[in-house]
C-alpha positions as CSV (number, residue, x, y, z in Angstrom):
1,M,0.0,0.0,0.0
2,C,1.3,3.5,-0.8
3,P,1.7,6.1,1.9
4,L,-1.3,8.1,0.5
5,Q,-3.7,5.2,0.7
6,T,-2.5,4.4,4.3
7,S,-3.1,8.0,5.4
8,K,-6.7,8.0,3.8
9,L,-7.4,4.7,5.5
10,F,-6.1,6.0,8.9
11,Q,-8.3,9.2,8.5
12,R,-11.4,7.1,7.7
13,N,-10.8,4.9,10.8
14,E,-10.4,8.0,13.0
15,T,-13.6,9.4,11.5
16,T,-15.5,6.2,12.2
17,M,-14.1,5.9,15.7
18,A,-15.1,9.5,16.5
19,Q,-18.6,8.9,15.1
20,E,-18.9,5.9,17.2
21,R,-17.8,7.7,20.3
22,F,-20.3,10.5,19.5
23,F,-23.0,8.0,19.1
24,I,-22.2,6.2,22.4
25,L,-22.0,9.5,24.3
26,F,-25.3,10.6,22.6
27,L,-27.1,7.5,23.7
28,L,-25.7,7.9,27.3
29,L,-27.0,11.5,27.2
30,V,-30.4,10.4,26.0
31,L,-30.5,7.7,28.7
32,V,-29.6,10.2,31.4
33,L,-32.2,12.7,30.2
34,L,-34.8,9.9,30.2
35,V,-34.0,8.9,33.8
36,L,-34.1,12.6,34.9
37,G,-37.4,13.1,33.2
38,C,-38.9,10.3,35.2
39,V,-37.1,11.1,38.5
40,H,-36.9,14.8,38.4
41,P,-40.6,15.7,39.3
42,S,-40.3,13.7,42.5
43,L,-37.0,15.4,43.3
44,A,-38.2,18.8,42.8
45,K,-41.5,18.3,44.6
46,E,-41.3,18.7,48.3
47,S,-42.9,15.8,50.2
48,R,-45.7,16.7,52.7
49,D,-43.7,15.5,55.8
50,E,-40.7,17.7,54.5
51,K,-43.0,20.7,54.4
52,F,-44.3,20.0,57.9
53,L,-40.8,19.9,59.2
54,W,-39.7,23.3,58.0
55,Q,-43.1,24.8,58.5
56,H,-43.8,23.6,62.1
57,M,-40.9,22.0,63.8
58,D,-38.3,24.1,65.9
59,P,-37.2,21.7,68.7
60,A,-33.8,23.5,69.3
61,T,-35.2,26.9,70.5
62,S,-34.7,27.5,74.3
63,T,-35.9,31.1,74.7
64,V,-38.6,32.8,72.8
65,T,-38.8,36.4,72.5
66,A,-41.6,38.8,71.4
67,S,-39.9,38.9,67.8
68,Y,-39.6,35.1,67.6
69,C,-42.5,34.7,65.1
70,N,-41.2,37.5,62.9
71,Q,-37.8,36.0,62.9
72,M,-39.0,32.4,62.3
73,M,-41.6,33.3,59.6
74,N,-39.0,35.4,57.8
75,H,-36.4,32.6,58.2
76,Q,-38.7,30.1,56.8
77,N,-39.6,32.3,53.8
78,M,-43.3,32.5,54.9
79,M,-43.3,36.3,54.8
80,V,-42.8,36.4,50.9
81,G,-45.8,37.2,48.8
82,P,-49.2,36.5,50.4
83,C,-48.5,36.0,54.1
84,K,-49.6,33.1,56.3
85,P,-52.0,34.5,58.8
86,V,-51.4,31.8,61.4
87,N,-48.7,29.4,62.0
88,M,-47.6,27.1,64.9
89,F,-44.1,26.1,65.8
90,I,-43.7,22.9,67.8
91,H,-41.0,23.0,70.3
92,E,-40.7,19.2,71.0
93,L,-38.4,16.6,69.6
94,L,-39.4,15.1,66.2
95,P,-39.9,11.5,67.6
96,D,-42.3,12.8,70.2
97,V,-44.3,14.7,67.6
98,Q,-44.3,11.6,65.2
99,A,-45.5,9.5,68.2
100,V,-48.8,11.5,68.1
101,C,-49.7,9.4,65.0
102,F,-50.2,6.4,67.3
103,Q,-52.3,8.3,69.8
104,G,-56.1,9.2,69.8
105,N,-57.6,9.4,66.3
106,V,-59.8,12.5,65.8
107,P,-61.3,13.9,62.6
108,C,-59.5,16.6,60.8
109,K,-60.8,20.1,60.2
110,N,-61.3,19.0,56.6
111,R,-63.2,15.9,57.8
112,Q,-60.4,13.6,56.7
113,P,-59.9,10.6,59.1
114,N,-56.1,10.8,59.5
115,C,-55.8,13.2,62.3
116,Y,-54.4,12.4,65.8
117,Q,-54.4,14.2,69.1
118,S,-51.4,14.1,71.5
119,S,-52.3,12.6,74.9
120,S,-50.1,15.2,76.6
121,K,-49.5,18.9,76.3
122,M,-46.8,20.0,74.0
123,H,-44.8,23.2,73.9
124,I,-46.0,25.4,70.8
125,I,-45.6,28.9,69.6
126,D,-48.6,30.4,68.1
127,C,-47.8,33.0,65.6
128,H,-50.8,35.3,64.5
129,L,-50.5,38.1,62.0
130,K,-51.3,41.4,63.7
131,K,-54.1,43.6,62.4
132,G,-52.9,46.2,59.7
133,S,-49.9,44.2,58.9
134,K,-49.1,44.3,55.2
135,Y,-46.4,43.2,52.7
136,P,-43.5,43.6,52.8
137,K,-43.7,44.6,56.6
138,Y,-45.6,41.6,58.1
139,N,-45.7,41.7,61.9
140,Y,-46.6,38.6,64.0
141,Q,-47.8,38.3,67.6
142,T,-45.8,35.6,69.5
143,Q,-47.6,33.4,72.0
144,Q,-46.1,30.5,73.9
145,L,-48.6,27.8,74.7
146,Q,-48.7,24.3,76.2
147,K,-51.5,22.3,74.6
148,P,-52.2,19.0,73.1
149,I,-51.9,19.2,69.5
150,I,-53.6,17.6,66.4
151,V,-51.5,16.5,63.5
152,A,-52.4,14.7,60.3
153,C,-50.4,11.5,59.5
154,E,-50.0,9.5,56.4
155,C,-50.0,5.8,57.1
156,V,-47.2,4.9,54.7
157,Q,-44.7,5.4,57.4
158,Y,-46.8,7.3,59.9
159,E,-45.2,10.6,59.2
160,T,-46.6,13.8,60.4
161,V,-47.7,15.9,57.4
162,H,-49.9,18.5,58.6
163,F,-50.5,20.6,61.8
164,D,-54.3,20.5,62.2
165,G,-54.5,22.5,65.4
166,S,-54.3,22.5,69.2
167,V,-56.9,21.8,71.9
């Protein structure tokens, strides 16, 4: 074979190999995109128990000041856009709150049958939006309470998913 033919053959093999690599990488990319397309919605969507945790649980707080609700509602991004007029923060350990799912079954406010009332009083902070408070300067009243709580639970793993009220 002459050197010119060898050079063309070598170029053709390089081109073929580059096309094969591109094709393999393309298939891998398509596969990754397909997997992400199936998995992504569940990753992006916050679960109900995750929402309950950030919206209602604050077990580490030892002292509560008059500005507690303003600080917590702001910290949890609940003062952006339309405000939440009422929110409760539970100052108990998560396993103690999750244990409520095995206590007295009561009807929820929305008439669903998956609410449970704690058999003992729990430390909660009641945050109520003060009258005349408007965006962007929301102002909350902070009130410390000790009451039994009512939470909604999902029976998949008996996770607390909703704060339904206190008694």
